[in-house]
C-alpha positions in Angstrom: -107.7 -1.6 127.1 -108.8 0.8 129.8 -108.1 0.8 133.5 -111.5 -0.7 134.3 -110.6 -3.8 132.2 -107.2 -4.1 133.9 -108.9 -3.8 137.3 -111.4 -6.5 136.2 -108.5 -8.8 135.2 -106.8 -8.2 138.5 -110.0 -8.9 140.4 -110.4 -12.2 138.7 -106.7 -13.1 138.8 -106.7 -13.4 135.0 -103.0 -13.6 134.8 -103.0 -14.7 131.1 -104.7 -11.4 130.1 -102.4 -9.4 132.4 -99.3 -11.0 130.9 -100.6 -10.3 127.4 -101.2 -6.7 128.4 -97.6 -6.4 129.7 -96.3 -7.5 126.3 -97.4 -4.0 125.1 -94.7 -1.5 125.8 -97.1 1.4 125.3 -99.2 0.3 128.3 -99.2 3.3 130.7 -96.5 2.9 133.3 -99.0 3.4 136.1 -101.0 0.5 134.8 -97.8 -1.6 134.8 -97.3 -0.6 138.5 -100.9 -1.5 139.4 -100.5 -5.0 137.9 -97.1 -5.4 139.6 -98.4 -4.4 143.0 -101.3 -6.8 142.8 -99.1 -9.8 141.8 -95.7 -9.2 143.5 -95.5 -12.9 144.4 -96.4 -14.2 141.0 -93.1 -15.2 139.3 -94.3 -15.1 135.7 -96.0 -11.7 136.1 -93.0 -10.2 137.9 -90.7 -11.4 135.1 -93.1 -9.9 132.5 -93.1 -6.5 134.3 -89.3 -6.6 134.3 -89.3 -7.4 130.5 -91.8 -4.6 129.9 -89.5 -2.1 131.6 -86.5 -3.4 129.7 -88.2 -3.2 126.3 -89.6 0.3 126.8 -86.2 1.8 127.8 -83.6 2.8 125.3 -80.0 2.8 126.4 -79.2 5.5 123.8 -82.1 7.8 124.6 -81.7 7.7 128.3 -84.3 10.3 129.2 -87.0 8.4 127.2 -89.6 6.7 129.4 -87.9 8.0 132.6 -90.5 8.5 135.5 -90.5 8.2 139.2 -92.8 5.1 138.8 -90.2 3.4 136.6 -87.6 4.0 139.2 -89.8 2.7 142.0 -90.6 -0.5 140.1 -86.9 -1.1 139.3 -86.0 -0.7 143.0 -88.8 -3.0 144.1 -88.0 -5.7 141.5 -84.3 -5.7 142.5 -85.3 -6.7 146.0 -88.1 -9.1 145.0 -87.1 -12.7 145.9 -90.0 -14.3 143.8 -88.1 -14.0 140.5 -84.3 -13.7 140.9 -84.0 -13.8 137.1 -85.9 -10.4 136.9 -82.8 -8.7 138.3 -81.1 -8.9 134.9 -83.7 -6.4 133.6 -82.9 -4.1 136.5 -79.2 -4.5 136.0 -79.3 -3.3 132.4 -81.8 -0.4 132.8 -80.2 3.0 132.6 -82.9 4.4 134.9 -81.8 2.1 137.7 -80.5 4.2 140.7 -76.8 4.0 141.3 -77.2 2.5 144.8 -79.2 -0.4 143.3 -76.5 -0.9 140.7 -73.9 -1.0 143.4 -75.9 -3.7 145.2 -76.3 -5.7 142.0 -72.6 -5.4 141.3 -72.2 -7.9 144.1 -74.8 -10.3 142.8 -73.9 -14.0 142.8 -75.2 -14.4 139.2 -72.5 -13.5 136.7 -75.0 -12.4 134.0 -76.5 -9.8 136.4 -73.0 -8.4 137.1 -72.2 -8.5 133.4 -75.2 -6.3 132.7 -74.3 -3.9 135.4 -70.9 -3.7 133.7 -72.6 -2.5 130.5 -75.0 -0.1 132.2 -74.2 3.5 131.3 -75.4 4.6 134.7 -72.8 2.4 136.6 -70.1 4.6 138.2 -66.5 4.2 137.2 -65.3 2.9 140.6 -67.7 -0.1 140.3 -66.5 -0.7 136.7 -62.9 -0.7 137.9 -63.6 -3.6 140.3 -65.2 -5.6 137.5 -61.9 -5.7 135.6 -60.8 -8.5 137.9 -64.1 -10.4 137.6 -64.7 -13.3 135.2 -64.6 -12.8 131.5 -68.4 -12.5 130.8 -68.4 -9.5 133.3 -65.1 -7.9 132.2 -66.1 -8.0 128.5 -69.0 -5.6 129.1 -66.7 -2.8 130.1 -65.4 -2.1 126.6 -68.7 -0.6 125.5 -69.5 1.4 128.7 -69.0 5.2 128.4 -67.9 5.4 132.1 -65.1 2.8 131.9 -61.8 4.4 133.1 -59.4 5.3 130.3 -56.6 3.0 131.7 -58.9 0.0 131.3 -60.0 1.0 127.8 -56.4 1.0 126.8 -55.9 -2.5 128.0 -59.2 -3.7 126.4 -58.1 -2.3 123.0 -55.6 -5.2 122.8 -58.0 -7.9 124.0 -57.9 -11.2 122.1 -61.7 -11.2 121.8 -62.9 -9.4 118.6 -66.3 -8.5 120.2 -64.5 -6.7 123.1 -62.6 -4.6 120.6 -65.7 -4.1 118.5 -67.7 -2.7 121.4 -64.8 -0.5 122.2 -64.7 0.8 118.6 -68.4 1.6 118.9 -68.1 3.2 122.4 -69.2 6.9 122.0 -66.8 7.9 124.9 -63.7 6.1 123.6 -60.9 8.6 123.2 -59.7 9.5 119.7 -56.3 7.9 120.3 -57.8 4.5 121.1 -60.1 4.7 118.0 -57.1 5.6 115.8 -55.2 2.6 117.2 -58.2 0.4 116.3 -58.1 1.6 112.7 -55.0 -0.7 112.5 -56.9 -3.7 113.9 -56.5 -7.0 112.0 -60.3 -7.4 111.9 -62.1 -5.4 109.2 -65.3 -5.1 111.3 -63.4 -3.4 114.1 -61.6 -1.0 111.8 -65.0 -0.1 110.1 -66.6 0.5 113.5 -63.7 2.7 114.7 -63.8 4.7 111.5 -67.6 5.2 111.7 -67.2 6.4 115.3 -64.5 8.9 114.3 -66.5 10.1 111.3 -69.6 10.7 113.6 -67.5 13.1 115.6 -66.9 15.3 112.6 
């Protein structure tokens, strides 16, 4: 669909068509911004823009899809009161600026804080504060490449298998921790730790 058709849908407030368009992650980012700017107070559309940004961004290929427009949208959505739920998409996006992540780290919704805890762009000093947060937030630290070593060492003995699993898969986990996880009583954790070590050559 061309820009003219998008403009037409905006002009006629055809939100169903615009939501459908936003389901396509190949939609040019400037068209996403055009739709967002026209409907900043429409909860469903703001939520769909947030979802579009989330789906088009890979945590593992952090440069993919990066653009100043993406960053502008993430900043704006983080401050948009019309859809508080859209903040989760901003909290998990690796292109979200550090100052926005610091702000979201204080969010009242634990899921938002939990996603900030998993975000590879979140600085280590913020992650350190999350260690005393509730379990859903703290659990996200084990997979984050920026989590301080002293916390990773504690998480390696966590009772929750999924915490140890994320740690075993963490690309930044030191060799000594991965080697300790090779002795884990859960076979999935030991396999993940071995695969991580093997990938390092």
